[in-house]
C-alpha positions, -999 to +999 in steps of 0.1 A: -574+197+820-565+161+810-540+148+835-524+125+810-519+096+835-507+073+808-477+095+801-471+103+837-467+065+844-448+058+812-421+085+815-395+057+810-372+082+795-364+099+828-369+073+856-389+042+847-362+026+825-336+005+842-306+025+853-271+011+858-263-001+892-246+024+905-351+239+802-446+558+653-449+562+620-481+575+603-504+549+587-497+561+552-462+546+550-443+545+517-454+517+495-427+497+477-415+511+443-435+543+449-437+573+472-465+575+497-499+573+481-510+608+471-546+613+481-561+638+458-592+654+472-622+645+450-640+674+435-673+664+449-660+650+482-669+662+517-646+673+544-639+638+554-620+633+522-602+667+519-566+675+527-565+712+530-556+741+553-586+757+570-586+791+586-611+794+615-619+828+628-626+830+666-638+863+681-612+876+705-628+908+718-639+941+703-607+949+684-591+915+681-595+883+661-575+850+664-568+831+633-562+793+638-547+775+609-547+737+608-545+707+584-572+681+582-559+645+577-581+625+553-596+591+559-567+569+546-590+541+535-611+564+514-584+586+501-561+560+486-567+551+449-568+513+457-587+489+479-570+490+513-576+481+550-556+499+577-548+488+612-537+519+631-518+518+664-552+523+681-567+494+662-538+472+672-540+482+708-578+475+709-573+439+699-546+435+726-527+410+706-491+404+714-480+399+678-491+415+646-506+383+630-532+382+658-543+417+650-544+410+612-569+382+616-595+409+625-591+425+591-619+418+565-610+387+544-579+378+563-572+346+583-541+334+601-530+298+596-503+276+611-480+299+631-485+334+618-490+329+580-517+353+567-542+341+541-560+368+521-594+359+509-587+323+511-555+323+492-526+307+509-496+325+523-477+320+490-502+345+475-495+372+501-466+396+502-452+410+535-432+442+535-415+462+563-416+499+556-420+491+519-391+467+516-393+429+512-384+406+540-366+373+541-380+343+559-365+321+587-388+293+578-374+263+559-408+256+542-415+292+533-402+321+514-427+344+531-421+356+566-444+344+595-459+375+609-462+361+644-425+369+650-433+406+649-443+418+684-470+445+684-447+469+704-424+475+673-452+480+648-470+514+645-495+505+618-503+480+591-517+486+557-533+458+537-539+464+500-561+439+482-562+453+447-530+452+427-512+483+415-481+484+394-459+499+421-460+467+440-440+435+433-457+411+409-460+383+435-492+400+448-518+373+444-542+379+473-527+411+486-498+429+502-493+436+539-470+465+547-458+468+583-448+502+594-424+504+624-425+532+650-409+564+638-401+599+650-417+606+684-432+641+688-420+643+724-395+625+746-408+595+764-398+563+782-422+534+787-416+503+808-440+473+806-444+438+819-470+411+821-479+376+832-502+350+816-520+317+825-530+290+801-556+266+814-542+236+795-506+244+803-498+266+834-493+246+866-502+214+847-483+184+836-459+188+807-424+177+796-391+195+792-354+189+792-325+207+807-307+221+776-285+249+789-284+274+818-295+303+795-324+287+776-349+310+793-334+339+774-338+322+740-300+321+736-281+289+742-249+292+763-229+271+738-240+237+750-256+230+716-226+241+695-215+215+671-186+196+687-151+201+672-147+165+659-182+166+643-175+200+628-142+187+613-160+157+599-186+179+583-158+199+567-141+168+553-167+165+526-171+128+533-202+109+545-198+100+582-199+062+580-179+033+592-155+026+563-125+040+545-129+076+557-138+071+593-129+042+616-152+029+643-129+045+668-133+078+650-171+075+650-172+067+687-151+097+695-175+119+676-204+104+695-189+108+729-181+144+722-218+152+716-237+167+745-258+138+759-280+141+790-287+178+787-303+173+752-317+138+755-332+133+790-369+141+789-382+152+823-417+154+837-428+187+850-461+187+870-461+225+873-453+242+840-444+279+847-465+310+840-461+330+808-443+364+812-431+394+792-412+426+797-402+455+776-389+490+775-394+517+748-380+552+746-377+581+722-367+617+719-366+645+693-336+668+688-344+702+672-321+712+644-318+746+626-338+735+596-356+705+610-356+678+636-340+644+644-360+617+660-346+587+678-367+557+690-356+524+706-374+494+719-364+462+736-386+433+746-388+397+757-416+372+761-414+337+775-445+315+769-453+278+775-479+257+756-487+220+762-508+201+736-522+167+743-526+155+707-541+126+689-524+119+656-536+092+632-532+080+596-551+056+574-542+036+542-578+029+533-595+050+506-627+051+526-609+054+560-626+021+570-613+001+600-586+008+626-562+036+616-529+025+603-511+045+629-525+062+660-504+081+685-513+100+716-486+127+720-480+153+746-460+182+732-446+210+754-433+242+737-414+269+755-412+298+731-390+328+738-391+359+716-365+387+720-369+419+699-352+452+695-356+482+673-335+513+668-348+540+644-336+574+634-357+599+615-345+632+600-368+659+587-352+688+568-378+711+554-400+690+530-374+662+529-376+631+551-350+604+558-354+573+579-330+546+590-346+516+608-328+487+624-348+457+636-337+425+654-361+396+662-351+362+677-378+336+681-367+304+698-387+273+704-376+246+729-398+216+722-403+183+741-425+155+728-436+121+743-459+098+723-474+064+728-491+045+700-494+016+676-488+008+639-510-019+623-480-035+606-474-050+641-507-043+658-498-058+692-467-037+697-467-005+717-444+022+704-430+049+727-413+079+711-396+109+726-382+139+708-363+169+720-355+199+698-343+235+698-353+258+669-338+292+666-353+317+641-337+351+638-343+382+616-319+412+613-331+440+591-316+474+583-332+498+558-330+534+546-358+554+531-356+589+517-385+611+506-374+642+486-400+669+476-391+694+449-423+714+442-441+692+416-414+665+416-411+638+443-382+614+446-383+583+468-353+562+475-351+528+493-324+505+502-324+475+526-305+445+538-320+417+558-307+384+570-328+355+585-315+324+600-329+291+614-307+267+634-319+234+648-290+217+666-294+184+685-328+173+671-329+141+690-354+112+687-357+079+706-381+050+699-387+022+724-408-009+716-429-031+739-439-064+722-466-074+746-458-111+738-460-138+765-428-140+785-420-175+770-419-159+736-402-126+746-385-124+780-391-086+781-425-086+763-439-065+791-411-039+790-400-011+767-367-018+750-345+000+724-320-023+706-307+005+684-312-018+654-344-005+639-365-036+647-370-029+684-363+008+685-338+033+673-322+066+681-314+095+658-299+130+658-299+158+633-283+192+629-298+217+604-289+253+595-306+278+572-294+313+563-310+338+539-297+372+527-319+397+510-307+429+493-333+453+479-334+488+466-356+511+445-362+546+432-394+563+423-401+595+405-435+612+407-443+643+388-475+664+389-483+670+353-513+691+360-537+695+389-551+660+398-528+643+373-496+626+386-473+603+367-449+579+384-421+557+371-399+535+392-373+507+393-370+480+419-343+453+425-342+424+449-318+396+454-325+367+478-299+340+485-306+310+507-284+282+518-297+252+538-281+220+551-294+192+572-272+164+585-290+134+600-277+104+618-287+071+634-270+054+663-266+017+656-259-011+680-255-048+675-270-075+698-272-052+728-279-071+761-315-068+773-304-048+803-288-022+780-318-021+757-339-010+787-317+020+796-331+055+795-317+076+766-288+093+783-275+060+797-282+042+764-258+066+747-234+072+775-196+071+769-194+038+787-222+022+767-208+034+734-174+019+741-185-013+758-211-022+732-196-008+701-224+017+692-215+036+660-228+066+642-244+062+607-251+092+585-285+090+567-285+126+552-285+115+516-313+090+522-337+118+530-333+135+496-311+165+492-291+171+524-282+206+513-292+232+488-285+267+476-313+289+462-315+323+447-342+346+434-332+378+416-358+403+403-355+434+382-387+455+377-397+487+361-431+503+361-451+533+350-483+545+366-507+574+361-532+587+386-557+612+373-591+626+375-608+618+341-639+639+347-651+654+379-659+626+403-642+598+382-605+589+390-582+564+375-550+547+388-535+527+359-501+512+353-481+484+340-451+466+355-424+446+337-408+421+360-381+397+353-373+370+378-347+343+378-351+316+404-326+287+409-326+259+435-294+238+433-287+206+453-253+208+470-230+178+466-219+176+502-198+145+497-180+154+465-194+125+445-195+146+413-232+143+409-265+145+427-296+125+421-318+156+420-318+179+390-315+217+398-345+239+392-341+270+369-371+293+364-364+323+343-396+342+335-406+377+325-440+392+328-460+423+318-484+429+347-511+455+340-534+470+367-562+496+366-585+509+392-614+533+386-630+552+414-663+569+410-675+595+435-712+585+434-721+610+462-703+632+486-699+603+510-700+574+487-677+559+461-675+528+439-642+511+428-636+487+399-602+470+397-586+446+372-551+432+372-527+404+364-503+390+391-481+360+396-470+335+424-437+318+424-428+285+441-411+289+474-375+276+477-383+246+499-411+235+476-385+231+448-360+207+465-365+172+477-351+177+512-371+161+539-381+184+568-402+179+599-425+207+609-424+211+647-459+226+647-477+198+629-452+170+635-455+163+598-428+155+572-425+177+540-405+173+508-403+195+477-409+190+440-383+204+416-408+205+387-430+232+400-438+263+378-450+298+384-487+305+389-505+333+370-535+351+383-561+374+367-580+394+393-611+415+393-630+434+420-660+457+424-664+476+456-689+500+472-679+523+500-701+546+522-684+569+547-715+581+566-696+598+594-660+604+606-641+571+610-673+552+603-681+533+571-699+505+554-683+487+525-693+458+502-672+441+476-673+412+451-641+396+438-630+370+412-596+353+405-586+329+378-554+310+385-533+290+360-510+264+375-519+269+412-495+252+436-513+228+460-501+206+488-508+169+487-501+140+511-487+106+504-488+077+529-471+044+534-471+019+562-447+039+584-446+073+568-469+103+560-453+130+539-466+162+523-453+176+490-464+200+463-477+199+427-492+223+401-529+218+396-541+226+361-563+256+370-584+271+397-610+298+402-618+318+434-646+342+439-665+357+467-679+387+485-672+407+517-690+433+538-676+455+565-693+479+590-676+502+615-701+522+636-699+542+669-729+550+691-727+579+717-739+568+751-743+602+768-780+601+763-784+570+785-779+589+817-768+622+832-740+603+850-705+616+842-696+580+836-715+579+803-707+615+792-677+607+770-683+570+764-694+553+732-703+519+719-680+505+693-693+481+667-668+467+641-678+437+620-669+420+588-679+389+569-662+373+539-676+345+517-651+327+495-656+298+471-627+282+452-626+253+428-597+233+413-603+225+377-590+190+367-598+172+335-593+135+326-564+144+302-547+169+325-512+161+337-489+175+364-452+170+367-438+155+399-400+151+403-395+152+365-422+126+358-455+134+341-484+121+361-522+122+356-534+153+376-564+133+388-541+112+410-534+143+431-565+165+428-603+162+427-622+183+402-642+209+420-624+206+454-615+237+473-580+252+473-558+245+503-562+271+531-595+285+519-624+289+543-659+295+528-669+318+557-649+342+578-665+363+605-650+390+627-669+410+653-658+435+678-682+450+703-669+474+730-671+504+752-645+531+750-640+565+766-632+593+741-615+615+767-592+590+785-580+555+781-608+531+790-617+503+767-636+470+771-639+449+740-653+415+731-637+400+699-653+371+681-637+352+652-651+324+631-635+305+603-653+276+585-634+243+577-605+246+553-583+221+534-548+219+547-536+191+523-549+167+497-557+133+510-532+105+500-542+077+475-575+093+465-586+096+501-607+126+513-589+159+518-574+167+552-594+196+567-588+219+596-618+230+616-609+264+633-644+271+646-653+300+669-630+319+691-642+345+717-618+369+733-621+398+758-597+427+762-599+455+787-575+485+788-576+511+815-554+542+820-547+554+855-524+581+870-502+573+900-478+598+914-482+619+882-472+590+861-493+574+833-500+537+838-518+515+813-534+483+827-545+456+803-564+424+809-569+397+783-590+366+782-585+344+751-604+314+737-633+318+762-652+291+742-624+266+748-623+255+712-603+226+699-578+223+671-589+196+647-573+185+615-594+156+602-603+133+573-639+123+569-656+097+548-692+090+557-691+081+594-654+073+593-630+098+607-592+100+610-576+127+631-544+139+616-540+163+645-564+170+674-559+187+707-576+211+731-566+248+731-563+264+765-581+294+777-555+321+782-557+349+808-531+376+811-525+408+829-500+435+820-491+470+828-470+498+812-456+528+830-448+560+810-423+585+822 
């Protein structure tokens, strides 16, 4: 572990600055716009693909016979008419991951990038669709319309279905695939489980990091009111006037607003030589109530996790096309995150005969308390040292309530869905301070050997921002399926969704004039103390409008209808064909906060309708083999934040982003050929080849100036993506190794998959792209033949383990490899910025024990055993510029759950 001595000695912000004198449902969940997939048993299939009642006769004596009647559940992956991968509750448990995104990265062709966003076959998160029990989800992320899956703890998810081939019952924004999360449902027996755990990060726990006080209740993920917007500032926001020294606000008004802001609790960075351990706790319970004609199930869960992560990062930029020479900017930053996730689920399931009803309520709150301290230089003034500190508090919250009804009337099935979800992101008191040390001789600068902040912009500055995002999503649908004849089912459906988002960010600078040297050396809380503000006339200056659009409203409304036919054409050959008509209206409108009567940015209005066909043929080549062929058309829409020029800083990458109001929809043509061999129960080998042609793909690009690096978006003319993937799941019985009872019920588990993907952007000399309303040559932003952002050529997942088939005892090694992938286009014709994920090796052990007649599950996890680094780098020959580089810690955790 690097001890970071340079920062320990330069923590001017807490002590070194001069002071004044005196911190479960079944896997086959309902798909959207359609009832649960009906798995028709193939005519030539074996027992592994059948769904039928079987009568088994067991001799019971000379005059007696016992008849046992049961139902065999088919292999879901095989029985569905599309290309799917399934993570059952057992699969999720085997990976040991705390959130669902970690488990999904083990699925063939999937990778997880940048805080829980899932990439399917190399296509970015914009091309993936996330659903919860078949209903769409809103996102609490300012940069995304898709929800980050790392906010979903594993304890609330029962299973996950990933469908990679498009079918008309899904929304048109399918692209790479759909991920349907199924929450826990009706328990078959009453239970109560209590769990808890602790964890250790080799780069963080008991090591040096930074934090700040905040409020007394920060550890819960809920602020106690300390960060509430002060009354005077709230009134100023409501006035509709820019908060500046002038006609609307006097200097006295501005100083009163400043002095009402919480100061030391949000601005004083503190060194912590012993960052705490990670911990988590949870409780889950459920029961079933028997009714005259059915049963009512109730399940509830509540959990909390509190984790710390410190990153010792190197962040650089260059203005040279070949990256030659000293980087333009180079900063060593230590970033400490304290992330608290609180979740709760309350579900009710009612079964009345053949009819099922389900009401699910989900609450997730994901809070990040972040502290940053950086030291570096800018070549505009190469002799000066720049010290920057940042403190922030990011609240992400999701509330979801949904109703699902499944009605069965002989040959007619009716599915009903309705849902409301709200997501929020609040970031109050984003504070930043910059101090400068000139390093000039004392005869040229009396404080050349000291850090100062004159609040004037030349020798330091101080800023604060308040941002708020809220998104509401209403959705509903109805599906009618009718069995026309044996093995022929027709389905029609309608789906509606309406997403509305509002976002506002108010940013300010603190400005002083000719502050005395002694004042310039004060630490942040003293620099902006009430006394300093009044004595030295420090005022508040709003800069919101300078960063582009300070606020915007956005809406996406879709209406869709579809028809689909699933039939057996001839024995052994099945078809699932359909077409979807989808109309989408998307608007992003800048909000005129200051009632000027106009905004400099033109609203975006996209109103497009599409016919989206899809067909999948499945041929039963042998009793245990089948071949699938799929073809379809899908779309991808720009995300809200990509359409508005509002500057936003991503706390994960410490990078600035801004949108482009001129983006258009992308259209995709998809094809896939897949071979599947189910050679034994729950064992399979699959191989597939896929191809996608994309018109107007949306790609990220980066622009750089002397002091600023910013990422935005543009439509590339065209792109293609193709590849292949193989998967093997095999079990080996170990009872032949020895006569010892230890091996009698144990087996070796081998699960592996490999995906090769190649993508190319097509750019011609005459191609153009539109950026902020201006036509520009596409060759300025994109290189012909370069890979799409987020795409890795190679993805490898391997699980090797031992497990007991009679009781809970699992030991699993998990290996993941992702080859380098582009995260953004290089600025000014520079090489692309690439992330190098590399190899990660994990070990998970689960053991069940019985103590005092109570079931206890013990789990041990060891993550990142190879000690890999995070690297985001530009390379030109021997020249390298690290946009972001830091060492990832090895993480060890131990947890236990007790079932009553």
